Backbone bond lengths (Angstrom), bond angles and torsions (degrees), N, CA, C in turn:
res aa  C-N    CA-C-N  psi(-1)  N-CA   C-N-CA  omega(-1)  CA-C   N-CA-C  phi
1 M - - - 1.436 - - 1.530 109.05 -
2 R 1.276 115.77 136.31 1.453 122.09 -177.65 1.530 110.33 -85.24
3 P 1.347 117.12 132.84 1.470 118.45 178.99 1.525 110.72 -67.27
4 S 1.336 115.38 153.14 1.458 118.86 179.06 1.523 109.50 -67.29
5 R 1.310 115.58 149.43 1.454 122.49 -175.93 1.523 110.27 -83.92
6 E 1.305 115.51 132.17 1.457 121.31 175.05 1.519 107.94 -77.05
7 V 1.310 117.52 128.45 1.459 121.18 178.34 1.522 108.05 -84.58
8 A 1.325 114.89 121.84 1.462 120.95 -179.33 1.526 108.24 -96.98
9 T 1.327 116.66 106.74 1.454 121.27 -176.78 1.522 110.26 -116.45
10 R 1.312 115.68 120.10 1.474 122.21 175.98 1.513 113.06 42.82
11 N 1.321 116.14 44.80 1.459 118.85 -178.18 1.526 112.37 -98.59
12 G 1.326 117.60 -0.90 1.451 120.76 177.41 1.512 114.35 72.38
13 Q 1.333 116.80 9.66 1.458 120.57 -179.73 1.529 111.10 -80.83
14 T 1.310 114.95 152.88 1.459 122.25 176.83 1.522 108.16 -106.59
15 Y 1.328 115.16 143.45 1.464 120.73 -175.98 1.522 111.65 -131.78
16 F 1.320 114.47 145.96 1.453 123.08 167.33 1.521 104.50 -95.81
17 V 1.338 117.59 121.93 1.466 122.27 -175.43 1.522 109.37 -124.50
18 T 1.325 115.29 140.06 1.457 123.07 177.58 1.516 108.81 -133.54
19 S 1.337 115.72 141.79 1.457 119.95 169.94 1.524 108.66 -147.26
20 N 1.319 114.86 147.61 1.462 122.11 -178.63 1.524 110.87 -104.46
21 T 1.306 114.76 158.88 1.458 120.24 173.86 1.525 109.57 -77.82
22 A 1.315 116.23 158.76 1.467 121.97 177.84 1.523 109.06 -60.98
23 G 1.311 115.90 128.59 1.458 120.32 178.89 1.522 113.45 65.20
24 R 1.315 116.73 15.08 1.469 123.23 -177.09 1.531 111.88 53.17
25 K 1.333 115.01 33.46 1.470 120.42 177.23 1.523 109.33 -66.93
26 S 1.305 116.96 141.18 1.466 123.37 -176.67 1.525 111.77 -85.45
27 F 1.313 116.50 56.17 1.463 121.17 -179.83 1.526 112.05 -55.79
28 F 1.326 116.10 -39.64 1.459 119.98 -171.46 1.527 113.74 -84.19
29 R 1.322 117.48 7.45 1.472 120.33 168.77 1.530 109.29 -71.84
30 H 1.312 115.27 -21.97 1.465 121.17 178.63 1.522 108.53 -86.50
31 E 1.298 116.41 123.44 1.464 122.71 -174.06 1.526 112.57 -53.19
32 R 1.329 117.89 -45.40 1.457 120.25 -177.58 1.530 111.51 -62.81
33 W 1.331 117.23 -38.01 1.460 121.24 178.88 1.532 109.98 -65.76
34 A 1.313 116.49 -45.26 1.469 120.52 -179.48 1.527 111.00 -66.10
35 Q 1.326 117.62 -42.64 1.464 120.88 179.45 1.531 111.14 -63.32
36 L 1.314 116.29 -40.68 1.458 119.72 178.30 1.529 110.57 -63.15
37 F 1.326 116.96 -40.57 1.462 119.76 178.42 1.531 110.34 -61.06
38 I 1.310 117.00 -44.30 1.464 120.64 179.80 1.527 110.58 -64.26
39 E 1.324 117.78 -39.77 1.469 121.12 175.97 1.529 110.93 -58.31
40 V 1.326 115.97 -45.85 1.463 120.78 179.46 1.531 109.83 -63.93
41 L 1.318 116.54 -47.51 1.460 121.95 -178.80 1.529 111.51 -57.19
42 L 1.318 116.60 -46.68 1.467 121.09 -179.83 1.528 111.85 -73.31
43 G 1.326 116.60 -28.28 1.456 121.26 -175.93 1.513 115.28 -68.03
44 Y 1.324 118.05 -22.53 1.466 120.72 -178.53 1.525 112.97 -95.03
45 R 1.323 116.84 -3.05 1.464 119.11 178.04 1.509 108.84 -93.95
46 P 1.252 122.17 146.53 1.461 128.40 -4.99 1.527 113.42 -94.22
47 K 1.339 117.15 5.75 1.471 119.07 -176.00 1.530 112.73 -63.82
48 R 1.325 118.00 -41.86 1.471 121.09 -176.66 1.529 112.82 -98.37
49 Y 1.326 117.54 -28.48 1.464 121.84 179.45 1.518 108.67 -165.34
50 F 1.328 114.34 158.90 1.460 120.41 169.72 1.520 106.36 -93.83
51 L 1.302 116.31 130.36 1.461 122.61 -178.24 1.521 108.24 -104.71
52 H 1.339 115.64 120.13 1.460 120.67 -175.36 1.524 112.49 -103.07
53 E 1.311 118.22 -37.59 1.470 123.47 179.32 1.521 108.18 -158.02
54 F 1.340 116.52 156.75 1.458 120.21 175.34 1.520 110.96 -160.92
55 V 1.323 114.84 160.32 1.457 122.52 168.82 1.528 107.12 -146.85
56 V 1.324 115.68 138.96 1.459 122.34 176.56 1.529 106.59 -112.54
57 M 1.315 115.76 107.77 1.455 122.67 179.29 1.534 107.98 -92.77
58 P 1.333 118.27 169.96 1.469 118.88 -176.99 1.530 114.92 -55.53
59 D 1.349 117.88 -35.43 1.467 119.51 -175.19 1.527 114.06 -129.18
60 H 1.325 117.30 15.48 1.460 120.80 178.00 1.523 110.15 -166.31
61 F 1.328 115.31 172.17 1.462 120.11 174.58 1.515 109.74 -137.22
62 H 1.331 115.02 158.33 1.460 123.46 171.60 1.519 106.68 -129.46
63 V 1.316 117.01 138.28 1.465 121.62 174.77 1.525 109.62 -138.44
64 L 1.316 115.26 151.86 1.460 123.16 166.92 1.513 105.39 -111.60
65 I 1.336 116.53 113.45 1.460 120.69 -176.08 1.524 110.99 -134.46
66 T 1.321 114.31 155.05 1.459 122.40 169.88 1.525 105.84 -119.42
67 P 1.329 118.08 104.53 1.470 121.44 -177.38 1.524 112.08 -64.83
68 Q 1.319 115.22 147.42 1.462 121.07 173.61 1.532 110.78 -84.19
69 E 1.319 116.24 -28.58 1.469 121.78 175.75 1.515 106.38 -116.14
70 S 1.319 118.20 -120.43 1.457 120.81 178.13 1.522 110.21 -95.15
71 L 1.324 115.22 156.73 1.462 120.65 176.22 1.526 109.88 -60.14
72 E 1.316 116.69 -43.11 1.464 120.97 -178.86 1.522 111.07 -58.95
73 K 1.324 116.80 -42.28 1.464 120.85 179.94 1.525 110.91 -67.03
74 A 1.328 117.11 -40.04 1.468 120.86 178.64 1.526 110.77 -60.87
75 V 1.327 116.73 -45.35 1.464 120.19 179.74 1.523 110.36 -69.06
76 Q 1.316 117.10 -33.67 1.465 120.60 175.76 1.529 110.42 -61.08
77 F 1.323 116.91 -41.82 1.461 119.42 177.21 1.524 111.16 -63.48
78 I 1.320 117.42 -42.39 1.465 120.89 -179.47 1.527 110.37 -63.65
79 K 1.320 116.58 -58.71 1.464 120.29 -174.82 1.524 112.33 -72.53
80 G 1.331 116.95 -45.36 1.458 120.33 -179.96 1.520 111.91 -67.16
81 G 1.332 115.82 -41.24 1.462 119.73 177.91 1.516 111.77 -62.23
82 Y 1.331 115.19 -40.22 1.462 118.87 178.07 1.526 110.76 -67.08
83 S 1.316 117.54 -45.86 1.471 120.61 -179.63 1.520 110.91 -57.98
84 F 1.326 116.24 -45.07 1.466 120.83 179.26 1.522 110.85 -58.14
85 R 1.323 116.36 -49.29 1.469 119.41 -177.51 1.526 112.27 -70.42
86 A 1.334 118.02 -36.32 1.466 120.45 179.24 1.526 110.81 -64.94
87 K 1.309 116.77 -39.78 1.465 119.74 178.56 1.519 110.65 -66.44
88 K 1.313 116.25 -36.92 1.459 121.63 -178.72 1.538 112.33 -78.55
89 E 1.331 116.55 -49.78 1.464 121.08 -171.98 1.522 114.41 -91.14
90 L 1.334 117.42 -26.23 1.458 120.74 -178.91 1.528 111.83 -107.90
91 D 1.337 115.43 2.65 1.462 122.20 178.51 1.531 112.30 55.94
92 W 1.329 116.08 41.94 1.457 121.98 -179.51 1.521 109.59 -95.83
93 T 1.336 116.71 134.53 1.459 119.49 -179.02 1.532 113.08 -114.81
94 G 1.314 117.93 -7.59 1.461 120.77 -178.01 1.519 113.21 -92.12
95 D 1.327 115.02 -177.32 1.460 120.94 175.91 1.522 109.58 -71.89
96 I 1.309 115.77 148.02 1.456 121.30 177.39 1.521 110.63 -112.44
97 W 1.333 117.79 -40.13 1.457 122.30 -171.70 1.520 112.96 -116.61
98 I 1.317 115.76 154.24 1.456 120.12 165.24 1.524 106.86 -73.72
99 A 1.305 116.88 161.25 1.467 119.92 174.75 1.526 108.30 -72.55
100 G 1.312 116.86 138.93 1.458 121.02 174.93 1.521 114.12 82.31
101 F 1.326 114.20 -171.69 1.460 122.53 -178.37 1.516 108.26 -162.28
102 S 1.319 116.17 165.71 1.462 121.85 174.88 1.513 108.08 -107.74
103 D 1.323 116.32 143.55 1.450 119.03 178.83 1.517 110.53 -142.92
104 H 1.311 113.59 158.84 1.457 122.09 176.09 1.519 106.43 -140.99
105 R 1.330 117.15 124.51 1.461 119.80 177.61 1.520 108.53 -77.05
106 I 1.319 115.87 128.57 1.458 121.66 179.82 1.529 108.11 -74.48
107 R 1.320 115.85 127.26 1.459 121.43 -172.90 1.532 113.90 -92.34
108 D 1.337 116.81 -35.88 1.459 119.47 -174.87 1.519 109.58 -161.31
109 D 1.328 115.81 -176.85 1.466 122.12 -178.26 1.529 112.16 -55.82
110 E 1.312 115.38 -45.49 1.461 120.34 -177.53 1.528 111.23 -63.88
111 D 1.313 116.43 -42.73 1.465 121.77 178.50 1.528 110.37 -62.30
112 F 1.339 115.89 -42.60 1.464 120.73 177.49 1.534 110.11 -59.04
113 E 1.317 115.98 -46.64 1.466 120.98 -178.01 1.526 111.56 -65.01
114 V 1.316 118.04 -40.09 1.470 121.99 177.50 1.538 109.83 -58.52
115 H 1.319 116.93 -45.45 1.464 120.58 -177.84 1.533 111.95 -74.49
116 R 1.325 117.04 -33.03 1.466 120.38 175.32 1.526 109.99 -62.70
117 R 1.329 116.46 -44.50 1.482 120.24 178.40 1.529 110.87 -66.22
118 Y 1.319 117.14 -38.50 1.469 120.70 178.34 1.528 110.29 -58.78
119 I 1.321 116.32 -45.67 1.463 120.78 178.78 1.525 109.94 -60.36
120 A 1.313 117.55 -46.16 1.463 121.57 -178.57 1.530 111.84 -64.40
121 R 1.321 118.02 -38.37 1.474 121.33 -177.30 1.525 113.43 -79.42
122 N 1.311 118.13 -19.26 1.464 121.87 -173.30 1.529 113.55 -51.89
123 P 1.339 120.27 -50.84 1.467 119.09 -179.58 1.528 113.38 -67.61
124 V 1.326 117.85 -29.43 1.464 121.18 178.51 1.520 109.64 -69.45
125 E 1.332 116.10 -47.67 1.465 120.37 -179.34 1.530 111.86 -66.20
126 A 1.325 117.53 -25.01 1.467 121.07 177.54 1.529 111.65 -85.96
127 G 1.331 117.54 -1.37 1.460 120.99 179.39 1.519 114.25 77.00
128 L 1.327 117.67 20.18 1.466 121.48 -178.66 1.527 112.13 -91.40
129 A 1.325 116.94 -14.57 1.467 121.84 179.20 1.523 108.15 -158.40
130 N 1.318 115.99 154.90 1.466 120.32 175.42 1.525 111.26 -79.07
131 R 1.330 115.90 -32.53 1.462 122.54 178.54 1.519 107.74 -136.66
132 S 1.306 117.14 144.55 1.467 120.26 -177.52 1.529 111.30 -61.27
133 E 1.324 117.68 -29.55 1.463 121.27 178.96 1.523 112.26 -65.70
134 E 1.319 117.46 -17.39 1.461 122.56 -179.26 1.526 113.06 -89.13
135 F 1.329 117.30 -12.97 1.461 120.59 -174.84 1.526 109.48 -86.24
136 A 1.320 115.79 120.09 1.469 121.79 -173.40 1.517 113.69 -64.99
137 H 1.320 118.18 -25.80 1.465 121.28 -172.65 1.527 112.45 -105.51
138 C 1.316 115.87 37.46 1.464 121.45 -177.89 1.519 109.30 -140.66
139 S 1.316 116.36 136.88 1.461 120.20 -179.95 1.525 112.37 -64.84
140 A 1.321 117.99 -17.85 1.464 120.82 179.65 1.527 112.49 -65.86
141 N 1.326 117.75 -13.75 1.464 119.36 -179.85 1.529 112.31 -77.88
142 G 1.321 117.91 -8.73 1.454 121.70 174.62 1.516 115.91 78.90
143 R 1.320 118.35 7.62 1.470 121.25 -177.07 1.529 114.38 -93.09
144 F 1.306 116.85 -1.81 1.456 119.85 -175.34 1.518 110.83 -116.19
145 E 1.322 115.79 140.53 1.459 120.38 174.13 1.518 107.99 -82.65
146 L 1.313 115.36 123.01 1.456 121.33 -177.82 1.518 109.41 -122.21
147 D 1.322 115.67 173.74 1.449 120.83 179.84 1.521 110.28 -90.35
148 A 1.325 115.31 149.97 1.464 121.97 -178.00 1.524 110.89 -59.60
149 F 1.303 114.69 157.05 1.454 120.20 175.98 1.522 108.89 -59.92
150 P 1.320 117.46 144.66 1.468 120.15 -178.46 1.530 112.30 -64.25
151 Q 1.307 115.55 149.01 1.466 120.94 175.93 1.522 108.85 -57.87
152 G 1.301 116.17 138.43 1.459 120.57 178.26 1.511 113.28 84.14
153 L 1.327 117.39 -6.59 1.459 120.84 178.47 1.524 110.32 -123.54
154 K 1.295 118.39 25.36 1.453 121.29 -173.26 1.523 110.86 -78.10
155 P 1.355 116.93 110.04 1.460 119.74 175.73 1.530 109.73 -63.45
156 A 1.315 116.96 151.46 1.457 122.35 -178.43 1.521 112.07 -57.26
157 L 1.321 118.14 -29.48 1.464 121.99 -178.39 1.519 112.78 -66.24
158 V 1.326 118.50 -20.86 1.459 121.49 -174.55 1.511 111.79 -80.77
159 G 1.325 118.11 -33.56 1.458 121.16 -175.20 1.510 113.04 -66.60
160 G 1.301 115.14 153.68 1.454 120.58 176.31 1.517 110.18 -81.36
161 A 1.327 116.94 -162.27 1.447 122.14 -177.34 1.526 111.59 -60.38
162 N 1.316 116.94 -33.67 1.456 120.23 179.61 1.524 112.88 -94.80
163 G 1.335 116.78 7.52 1.460 121.74 178.24 1.511 113.68 83.67
164 A 1.324 118.14 3.15 1.469 120.73 179.34 1.507 109.96 -71.54
165 A 1.290 115.53 145.92 1.465 120.84 -179.31 1.516 110.08 -79.04
166 E 1.327 115.41 152.50 1.448 120.90 175.03 1.515 108.98 -71.55
167 A 1.310 117.02 151.99 1.460 121.49 177.74 1.516 109.95 -85.92
168 A 1.323 117.29 151.91 1.467 121.65 176.16 1.510 108.17 -76.18
169 P 1.302 120.05 150.98 1.454 126.28 -16.27 1.519 111.23 -80.91
170 F 1.319 115.88 168.34 1.457 119.41 177.71 1.511 108.76 -134.70
171 Q 1.300 116.04 165.32 1.462 121.54 176.81 1.522 107.85 -90.53
172 S 1.303 117.47 123.69 1.443 121.36 177.11 1.517 108.25 -62.11
173 G 1.288 115.36 146.94 1.456 119.78 -179.99 1.519 111.89 93.35
174 S 1.331 116.94 -14.11 1.459 119.77 179.43 1.524 110.94 -83.07
175 N 1.323 115.99 -5.08 1.464 119.49 179.93 1.483 107.73 -90.16
């Protein structure tokens, strides 16, 4: 039996979140589908969540986010917002997502860094790019404006010469 889910509401916690497509279909191998997902993902920040890192793989995504409300609501905006736009703009009538998502609450700086590196390495390990900086659908390429690392979770790589944290927003890949 699965334990009941704790609802995380405005707790300032950061989460690593993953969700798969329905039937593990490779929707995001198609450039327009992947670009639309990134538009949706970026479109809800910072009002619904702070977005720290992401990768869009052919049949799933990973994000590091700090929700403004509950984690469930943040993921609902991501997946539901994408489904709405895909049905409208891509003329899709089928299911896009599996029900639910997987999450891990980030505990400290080291945990944040482990998950940030995992996101960056994902396309390389899947054979989609030689270097994460080359993968168009990953924040590691440095082309997307993202939100600063959460207070209290600042990896040593983020600080400047005096150890001060960068201000939000920042360009991913500049760390």
